[in-house]
N, C-alpha and C positions, 0 to 999 in steps of 0.2 A: 504494500500500500504506500503510495507516494506521500511524502511529508508536505505540508503546506508551506509555501514560501511567504516570507514577510520581510519587508524592508523597514528598518528602524531608522527614522529620520531624527535629526537633532531635536525637533519640536516634540518628538515622542518620549524623550528622555527627561525624567524628573531630576535624577541625580546619579552621579558615578562616584563610587567610593573605592579607593585603592588603599589597602592597609595590610599590615602584617598582624593577623589575629594573635591574641595572647596565647602563649605556649606553642606558637608555630614559628617556623623559620622562613617561610616563603610568603610572598604577597598574594593576596586575593583581590580580585576586582569584582565589585558588585555594581550592576547596572539596574537601576529602578526605573521602570517605565510608568508613564502617566496612567496606564490602564491597570496598574497594580502588579504587573509581571515583574519578577525579580530574577535576574540572571547572575549567577555567581561563577566566575572563572578562576581556575587555579593559575598560578604564576606561569607554569610551562605553556599553558594554552595561549595566554596573552603574549608570551615571548615568541612563540611560533607565529602568531598573527602579525606581530610587529616585524619579524624577520621577513615574512612573505610580503607584507605591505611595502617595506623598505626596498626589497628587490624589485617589485613592480614599478615603484615610483622613481627609482634611481638608475635602473639598468637601461642602457640605450636601446635594447631590442626586446627584452622580456616584458610581455604585457599580461601574463597570467602565470600564477603559481597555484598548484593544487596540492594540498597537504592531505594525506590519508592516514587514518589511525591504524597502527599496526602493533602487534605484540612482538617485542624484540627479545628473543631468548638469550642472546649473548650481548647484553647491553654493557656499556661502560660503567665503571664503578661510580656510584652516586647518581646514576640515571634511572629513571623509572622503567619498568618493564613495558609499559604502553607508551608509544611515541607517535607523534604526528610527523610523518616523513614525507618529503617531497615525492610526488608521483613521477615516475620515470616513463618515458614514452618508448 
């Protein structure tokens, strides 16, 4: 079943909170929408979004980056088992 698509505009956002919660080491980003929807992102998700966004905005030829969630069994020390990795063609 396909998921519904939704564009979030600046005027849809009531508040964005970026913080390191008590007893945590990593930042969380919470986006509160005017309709009551609350989206909470882990630091790694935002870091991947920023990396992809920066690539698209600054690379002279790249106009699209697709990140795909994958379980990585042989991850680097300190990295999570689940990663958002760039889709390869």
